[in-house]
C-alpha positions in Angstrom: 1.1 -50.0 -21.0 3.5 -48.3 -18.6 4.7 -50.1 -15.4 2.9 -47.4 -13.4 -0.4 -48.0 -15.1 0.0 -51.8 -14.9 0.2 -51.3 -11.1 -2.8 -49.1 -11.1 -4.9 -51.5 -13.1 -3.8 -54.5 -11.0 -4.8 -52.7 -7.8 -8.0 -51.1 -8.9 -9.6 -53.4 -11.4 -10.5 -56.3 -9.1 -12.1 -54.0 -6.5 -13.9 -52.0 -9.2 -15.5 -55.1 -10.6 -16.8 -56.1 -7.2 -18.1 -52.6 -6.4 -20.6 -52.4 -9.2 -21.1 -56.2 -9.7 -20.7 -58.4 -12.7 -23.5 -59.0 -15.1 -26.1 -57.9 -12.6 -25.9 -54.7 -10.5 -25.2 -55.0 -6.8 -27.4 -53.1 -4.4 -26.2 -49.9 -3.0 -26.4 -51.2 0.5 -23.9 -54.0 -0.3 -21.0 -51.6 -1.1 -18.1 -51.6 1.4 -17.9 -48.5 3.5 -14.3 -47.9 2.8 -11.8 -48.5 0.0 -8.3 -48.2 1.4 -8.2 -44.8 3.2 -11.3 -43.6 1.3 -14.9 -43.4 2.5 -18.0 -44.2 0.5 -19.9 -41.0 -0.2 -22.2 -42.1 -3.1 -23.5 -45.4 -4.1 -26.1 -46.5 -6.7 -26.6 -49.7 -8.7 -24.1 -48.5 -11.3 -21.9 -45.8 -9.7 -19.9 -45.5 -6.6 -17.7 -42.7 -5.3 -15.1 -42.9 -2.5 -13.4 -39.8 -1.1 -10.6 -39.1 1.4 -12.1 -37.4 4.5 -11.0 -33.8 4.5 -10.0 -33.7 0.8 -10.2 -30.2 -0.6 -10.5 -30.0 -4.4 -10.9 -26.2 -4.6 -7.1 -25.5 -5.3 -7.1 -27.6 -8.4 -7.5 -25.6 -11.6 -5.4 -27.9 -13.8 -5.4 -31.6 -14.5 -2.7 -34.1 -15.4 -4.2 -37.0 -17.3 -2.5 -40.4 -17.3 -3.0 -42.5 -20.5 -6.2 -44.5 -20.0 -6.1 -48.3 -19.8 -8.6 -50.4 -21.7 -9.5 -54.0 -20.8 -12.2 -56.3 -22.1 -14.3 -58.5 -19.8 -12.5 -61.8 -18.9 -13.2 -64.4 -21.6 -15.2 -61.9 -23.7 -13.1 -62.8 -26.8 -13.7 -66.6 -26.3 -17.4 -66.2 -25.7 -17.9 -64.0 -28.7 -16.1 -66.3 -31.0 -18.4 -69.1 -29.9 -21.3 -67.2 -31.4 -20.0 -66.8 -34.9 -19.9 -69.5 -37.6 -17.2 -68.4 -40.0 -13.6 -68.4 -38.8 -13.2 -65.1 -40.7 -15.6 -63.5 -38.3 -13.8 -64.5 -35.2 -12.0 -62.0 -33.0 -8.2 -62.5 -33.0 -5.7 -61.4 -30.4 -4.5 -58.8 -32.9 -8.1 -57.4 -33.1 -8.2 -57.1 -29.3 -4.8 -55.4 -29.1 -5.8 -52.9 -31.8 -9.1 -52.1 -30.1 -7.3 -51.5 -26.8 -4.7 -49.2 -28.4 -7.2 -47.3 -30.5 -9.7 -47.1 -27.6 -7.1 -45.7 -25.2 -6.0 -43.0 -27.6 -9.5 -42.0 -28.4 -10.6 -41.8 -24.8 -7.5 -39.8 -23.9 -8.3 -37.2 -26.5 -12.0 -37.1 -25.5 -11.1 -36.7 -21.8 -8.6 -33.9 -22.5 -11.1 -32.0 -24.7 -13.8 -32.2 -22.1 -11.6 -30.8 -19.4 -10.3 -28.0 -21.7 -13.9 -27.1 -22.6 -14.7 -27.2 -18.9 -12.1 -24.5 -18.2 -9.3 -26.7 -16.8 -5.8 -26.5 -18.2 -4.5 -29.9 -19.2 -0.8 -30.1 -18.3 1.9 -32.7 -18.2 3.8 -31.7 -15.1 2.9 -31.8 -11.4 2.0 -28.6 -9.5 0.2 -27.4 -6.3 -2.9 -26.6 -8.4 -2.7 -29.8 -10.5 -5.0 -32.8 -10.0 -3.7 -36.0 -11.4 -6.3 -38.3 -12.9 -5.8 -42.0 -13.7 -8.5 -43.8 -15.7 -9.3 -47.2 -16.9 -12.2 -48.7 -18.9 -12.6 -52.3 -17.7 -15.0 -55.2 -18.1 -15.6 -54.0 -21.7 -18.0 -56.0 -23.9 -18.9 -55.3 -27.6 -21.9 -56.8 -29.5 -20.6 -56.0 -33.0 -16.8 -55.5 -32.9 -14.9 -53.6 -35.6 -12.5 -56.2 -36.8 -10.6 -53.9 -39.1 -11.3 -56.3 -42.0 -12.9 -55.7 -45.5 -16.7 -55.6 -45.4 -19.0 -54.6 -42.6 -19.9 -56.9 -39.8 -23.4 -56.7 -38.5 -25.6 -58.4 -35.9 -28.9 -58.0 -34.1 -28.5 -56.9 -30.5 -30.0 -54.8 -27.7 -27.3 -52.6 -26.2 -24.2 -52.1 -28.3 -21.9 -53.0 -25.4 -21.0 -52.0 -21.9 -18.0 -51.1 -19.7 -17.0 -49.7 -16.3 -15.0 -46.5 -16.0 -12.6 -46.4 -13.0 -11.2 -43.0 -12.0 -8.5 -42.3 -9.4 -7.8 -38.7 -8.3 -4.4 -37.8 -6.7 -2.6 -34.7 -5.6 0.0 -34.4 -8.3 2.7 -33.2 -5.8 2.4 -35.6 -2.9 0.7 -38.5 -4.7 -2.0 -38.7 -2.0 -5.1 -40.5 -3.2 -8.1 -38.1 -2.9 -10.8 -40.1 -4.4 -11.9 -43.0 -6.6 -15.1 -43.6 -8.6 -16.5 -46.4 -10.6 -19.2 -45.8 -13.2 -20.8 -48.7 -15.1 -22.7 -47.8 -18.3 -24.0 -49.3 -21.5 -23.3 -48.1 -25.0 -26.3 -47.5 -27.3 -29.8 -48.4 -26.3 -31.5 -51.4 -24.9 -33.8 -51.7 -27.9 -33.2 -54.6 -30.2 -31.7 -53.4 -33.5 -29.3 -54.2 -36.3 -25.9 -53.2 -35.0 -23.0 -52.7 -37.4 -19.4 -52.0 -36.6 -19.9 -48.4 -37.7 -22.7 -48.0 -35.3 -20.6 -49.6 -32.6 -17.8 -47.1 -33.0 -20.3 -44.2 -32.9 -22.1 -45.6 -29.8 -18.9 -46.1 -27.9 -17.6 -42.6 -28.8 -20.8 -41.2 -27.4 -20.3 -43.3 -24.3 -16.8 -42.0 -23.9 -17.9 -38.4 -24.3 -20.6 -38.9 -21.7 -18.1 -40.4 -19.3 -15.7 -37.4 -19.9 -18.4 -34.8 -19.4 -19.6 -36.6 -16.2 -16.0 -36.6 -14.9 -15.6 -32.8 -15.4 -19.0 -32.2 -13.8 -18.0 -34.5 -10.9 -14.9 -32.5 -10.3 -16.9 -29.3 -10.3 -19.2 -30.7 -7.8 -16.3 -31.8 -5.6 -14.9 -28.3 -5.7 -18.2 -26.9 -4.6 -18.7 -29.4 -1.8 -15.0 -29.3 -0.5 -13.7 -30.1 1.9 -15.2 -33.6 1.8 -15.1 -34.1 5.6 -13.7 -32.7 8.9 -10.5 -30.8 8.3 -8.8 -29.7 5.1 -5.2 -30.7 5.4 -4.1 -33.8 3.5 -0.9 -35.3 4.8 1.5 -36.4 2.1 1.6 -40.0 3.3 -2.2 -40.4 3.6 -3.6 -42.3 0.7 -0.3 -43.5 -0.6 -0.1 -47.1 -1.7 2.6 -49.3 -3.2 0.5 -49.5 -6.4 
């Protein structure tokens, strides 16, 4: 994890957890009206969007994607291990680290593919037509983790797992924060079924693909609706934060 992404995660994760609630969804009316310099523009029980007034997304034809951050729900590992009988079935710190590394790489590839298929050039350097996107999947839970051990783990569960996607959009040249969004979703279905580690990987890949497609669709919608409020100019110092 790079120092820059550590700062992003430390700044955004606590607020994101509060915005869409914990185990139970928070009502739309309870969401704060602002998040730093950003104003609430959309709020449901599982998704919130904040935009900088006057932000104009129309110039952006390219995206610069920071490596995604992955974080499990606090105490998820401890709580999961309490549900298994055999020590060999417990989730180790190494298992969590491997899941975080693999998950970040997979989501990065899925996100880049979605933008490329959506007509956006994915670049690595800033530019006047480049939107910088930072992402994190937080509060992650998994019903049947893939422990990378011989054999196939399986369990009965409803949904395969859940998580919250946190997105932050910035102008790549000035660093001005243009918007943030939090999207909480479940992986798999809510129907009780036998869930294997293979099924878990498939369900979470589908979840990641749905998140990626929604992100591209969201940017397209923002371009159509721009500017987001009165005025179009975005001062270089507006939306900047220490993190």
